C-alpha positions, 0 to 999 in steps of 0.5 A, a space after each residue: 377555749 370556751 372558758 377563755 372566750 367567756 373570760 374575755 367577754 366578761 371584761 367588756 360591756 358586751 352581753 353575748 349568750 352562751 349559744 352565740 359564744 359556742 358559734 364563735 368558738 366553732 368559727 375559730 375552730 373552722 378558721 384554724 382548720 382552714 388556715 393550715 391549708 389556705 393561709 387565711 390569716 397570719 394569726 396562727 393560734 386559736 387562743 390569739 384568734 379569740 382576742 385578735 379576730 373575735 373580740 376585736 370584731 364584736 366590740 364594734 357591735 354596740 355602735 352599729 345603727 340600722 339593719 343592713 350592713 356590708 363588710 368590704 374586703 372582709 378577708 376570712 369574714 372579719 369583722 362580718 362573721 363575728 358581728 353576724 353571729 352576735 347580731 342575728 337581727 341584722 343582715 350582713 353581706 361579706 364582700 371579698 375578691 378572693 375565691 378561697 376566702 369566700 369559700 371559707 365564709 360559705 362553709 362557715 355559713 353552712 356549718 353554723 346555720 347562719 341565715 343573716 349572712 351572704 358571701 359575695 365574690 367581687 371587687 368592691 368597685 364592681 359590686 352594685 347592690 340592689 339597695 344601699 346599706 345602713 352601714 359599710 364596714 371595713 378593717 382592711 382598707 389602707 386609708 379612709 380616703 381609699 375606703 370612701 373613694 371605692 365604697 361611696 356607692 354602697 350606703 343608703 341615703 342615711 348610711 354610715 361608714 364604719 372604719 376599724 382602725 388601729 392608732 389614729 392618724 390625724 393626717 389621714 383623718 384630714 385627707 378625706 375626699 370632699 363630701 364626707 365628714 367624721 360623725 363620731 369616733 370611739 376608742 375600742 377596748 379589746 382585753 389582752 390586745 396590746 395595741 390601740 383600736 379605734 372606730 371612725 364613723 363617717 357620713 356622706 354630706 
């Protein structure tokens, strides 16, 4: 599995040290183990998790601006955990309302010795951070409209929203709430993933 991860990363423009790759492998092993009991993800094979969870998450890394990020609706820690492993200089809050997911994330934090991740069990509307975030990440929200409506209170003054999307929906992009504008958008290349991936970056005006 280590060789496969290295091969996948070598087909991107990412530079991931061997120590971080080892932590990513350990994350997959823990996810596979917990998944059998707690059904955290519909992806069953660890080899598929490398593509659809690990590389699919870390390709966002080069686009992140700032130091403090929150991953809302993180599920089993995606994309937050892989991004935290690969960006030890950044801080991540991983937010989810389901206890079993947060317990899994806290287990990963403990087992991997991650010092830049905090797991929070809460609904996003109810979570009130002491200070705003440089970036609000999500790959779980159904629409940009929902993400911006429910998470509008989370970014700092110059903070950005990072929405991980599959195929872009022009209608969805045109139905954002007032007061927000698309700052940038990128096509993300994930080796061996037979689906489109995009990152939409939104700023509050």
